[in-house]
C-alpha positions in Angstrom: -46.3 8.1 -6.5 -43.9 5.3 -5.1 -42.7 2.6 -7.3 -42.6 -0.9 -7.0 -39.9 -2.2 -4.6 -36.5 -3.5 -6.5 -36.3 -6.8 -7.5 -32.9 -8.5 -6.5 -32.3 -9.9 -9.8 -32.7 -6.3 -11.3 -30.2 -4.9 -8.4 -27.6 -7.5 -9.2 -28.4 -7.2 -12.8 -29.2 -9.9 -15.6 -25.9 -9.3 -17.0 -24.2 -10.3 -13.7 -26.3 -13.0 -13.1 -26.3 -14.5 -16.6 -23.0 -16.7 -16.1 -24.5 -18.0 -12.9 -27.7 -18.8 -14.5 -25.7 -20.8 -17.5 -23.8 -22.5 -15.1 -26.7 -24.3 -13.2 -28.7 -24.9 -16.1 -28.0 -28.4 -18.1 -26.4 -31.6 -17.3 -27.8 -33.2 -14.0 -28.9 -29.5 -13.1 -32.1 -27.8 -14.3 -31.5 -24.9 -12.1 -33.0 -21.4 -11.9 -32.9 -18.4 -10.1 -32.6 -19.8 -6.7 -29.7 -22.2 -7.7 -27.9 -19.4 -9.5 -28.4 -17.0 -6.3 -26.9 -19.9 -4.2 -24.1 -20.2 -6.6 -23.4 -16.6 -6.8 -23.4 -16.4 -2.6 -21.0 -19.2 -2.6 -18.7 -17.4 -5.1 -18.9 -14.5 -2.9 -17.8 -16.5 0.3 -15.1 -18.3 -1.4 -13.7 -15.5 -2.9 -13.6 -13.4 0.3 -11.8 -16.4 2.0 -9.3 -16.2 -0.8 -8.7 -12.8 -0.3 -7.9 -13.4 3.4 -5.3 -16.0 2.5 -3.7 -14.1 -0.1 -3.8 -11.0 2.1 -1.1 -13.1 4.3 1.0 -13.7 1.1 1.0 -10.2 0.0 1.9 -8.5 3.2 4.6 -11.1 3.9 6.2 -10.8 0.3 6.1 -7.1 0.2 7.7 -6.7 3.5 10.5 -9.5 2.8 11.4 -7.7 -0.6 11.4 -4.3 0.9 13.5 -5.3 4.0 15.9 -7.3 2.1 16.3 -4.7 -0.7 16.9 -2.2 1.9 19.6 -4.1 3.4 21.6 -5.2 0.4 21.1 -2.2 -1.6 20.4 1.0 -0.2 18.0 2.0 2.5 16.2 4.4 -0.1 15.9 2.0 -3.0 12.2 2.4 -2.7 11.8 6.1 -3.7 10.6 8.2 -6.6 14.2 9.1 -7.6 15.6 5.6 -7.0 18.0 4.8 -10.0 17.2 1.0 -9.3 13.8 1.4 -10.5 12.4 1.8 -14.0 10.4 5.2 -14.8 7.1 3.4 -14.6 7.8 1.9 -11.0 9.3 5.2 -10.0 5.9 6.8 -10.9 4.0 4.1 -9.2 6.1 4.9 -5.8 5.5 8.5 -6.3 1.6 7.7 -6.5 2.0 5.7 -3.2 4.0 8.2 -1.6 1.5 10.8 -2.4 -1.4 8.5 -0.9 0.7 7.8 2.2 0.9 11.6 3.0 4.0 13.0 1.0 7.6 12.9 1.0 7.8 12.5 4.7 5.4 9.6 5.1 6.5 6.7 7.1 8.1 3.9 4.8 5.5 1.4 6.0 2.7 3.4 4.8 4.4 3.8 1.3 5.2 0.1 1.2 1.4 -0.7 2.2 0.0 1.8 -0.6 1.8 0.0 -3.3 -0.2 -2.9 -5.1 0.4 -6.3 -5.2 1.3 -6.0 -9.2 4.1 -3.6 -8.1 5.9 -6.1 -6.1 5.2 -8.6 -8.9 6.6 -6.6 -11.5 9.9 -6.4 -9.6 10.6 -10.0 -10.3 10.2 -9.4 -14.4 13.3 -10.0 -16.4 14.1 -6.4 -16.6 14.9 -6.4 -12.8 17.2 -9.5 -12.9 20.5 -7.8 -12.6 19.4 -4.7 -10.8 17.5 -6.1 -8.1 17.0 -9.8 -8.3 20.5 -11.2 -8.4 22.2 -8.6 -5.6 19.2 -8.7 -3.5 15.7 -9.9 -4.1 16.7 -13.6 -4.3 17.6 -13.5 -0.7 13.8 -12.4 0.4 13.0 -16.1 0.0 13.7 -18.9 1.9 15.5 -21.7 0.0 16.2 -21.7 -3.6 13.7 -20.1 -5.9 13.5 -19.8 -9.7 12.8 -15.8 -10.5 10.8 -16.7 -13.9 8.8 -19.3 -12.2 8.0 -17.3 -9.1 7.1 -14.3 -11.4 4.5 -16.5 -13.4 3.1 -18.2 -10.2 2.4 -14.8 -8.6 0.7 -13.7 -11.7 -1.8 -16.3 -11.4 -2.5 -15.2 -8.0 -2.3 -11.6 -8.8 -5.1 -12.4 -11.7 -7.1 -14.4 -9.2 -7.0 -11.5 -6.6 -8.2 -9.0 -9.4 -11.0 -11.1 -10.3 -12.1 -11.2 -6.8 -11.5 -7.5 -6.2 -14.0 -6.9 -9.3 -16.6 -9.4 -8.1 -16.1 -11.6 -10.9 -17.0 -15.2 -11.0 -14.1 -17.5 -9.9 -16.6 -20.8 -9.4 -15.3 -22.5 -12.4 -11.6 -22.1 -11.6 -9.4 -24.9 -10.6 -9.8 -23.8 -7.0 -7.7 -26.5 -5.6 -4.7 -25.5 -7.8 -5.3 -21.8 -6.9 -5.2 -22.7 -3.0 -2.2 -24.9 -3.5 -0.3 -21.9 -5.4 -0.9 -19.4 -2.4 0.0 -21.8 0.0 3.3 -22.7 -1.8 4.0 -19.2 -2.5 3.7 -18.0 1.1 6.2 -20.9 1.9 8.7 -19.5 -0.5 8.6 -16.3 1.3 8.8 -18.3 4.6 7.6 -21.6 5.9 6.1 -19.8 8.9 3.7 -18.0 6.6 2.8 -20.7 4.9 1.9 -22.7 8.0 -0.2 -19.6 9.3 -2.1 -19.4 6.1 -2.9 -23.4 6.1 -3.9 -22.9 9.6 -6.4 -20.1 9.3 -7.5 -20.5 5.6 -11.6 -20.7 5.4 -10.7 -21.6 1.6 -10.6 -25.6 1.8 -13.8 -26.0 4.0 -15.8 -23.8 1.4 -14.2 -25.3 -1.8 -15.4 -28.6 -0.5 -18.9 -27.1 -0.5 -19.1 -26.2 -4.2 -22.7 -26.1 -5.0 -22.1 -27.8 -8.5 -19.0 -30.0 -8.4 -17.5 -30.7 -4.9 -13.6 -31.1 -5.5 -11.3 -33.6 -3.8 -10.8 -32.5 -0.1 -7.9 -29.9 0.2 -4.9 -30.9 2.4 
């Protein structure tokens, strides 16, 4: 005996949709399921757009840091036995190396297997003397403050993780989030921020926020 077709509200789950239903109710809105689904769809689209822009920042950041550390410290600074890394970081490199194919894996594959959080962690206080001062500060164009860079990248990391786990971002200050991504890309290299600004779908999407269109992004 066949069952009734699944309802979309069931497949997306009441728990997942509850924040969206709450968001479209009250104030000038008296929204229901259709409005909540429209907000969910928009949230998905703007999240995907942010992921595209963050991708450029992430790739540019890790390549600049790896190349600079390799030139100024040691070609094999990024290895499971590197004395420059903490035990936790060495374990992360070992896992990435395994995913990339083992000890003989191409360097580029190992770099690509390391998560955004790994590169962010290399800007923490514990790496100030062993990585930042002798090498990593030269990976950026112009003067940068390590602690500020670390804090700003943490905001991007948290946003990236919310998007990756399909969580709501519609209530965030998305204009600030976008400006932060572009600014950080510019810290890595002006050419990178120019490309992010030229290709990003975020400004157009943020301007169509279903509940509260913000000021147009530059």
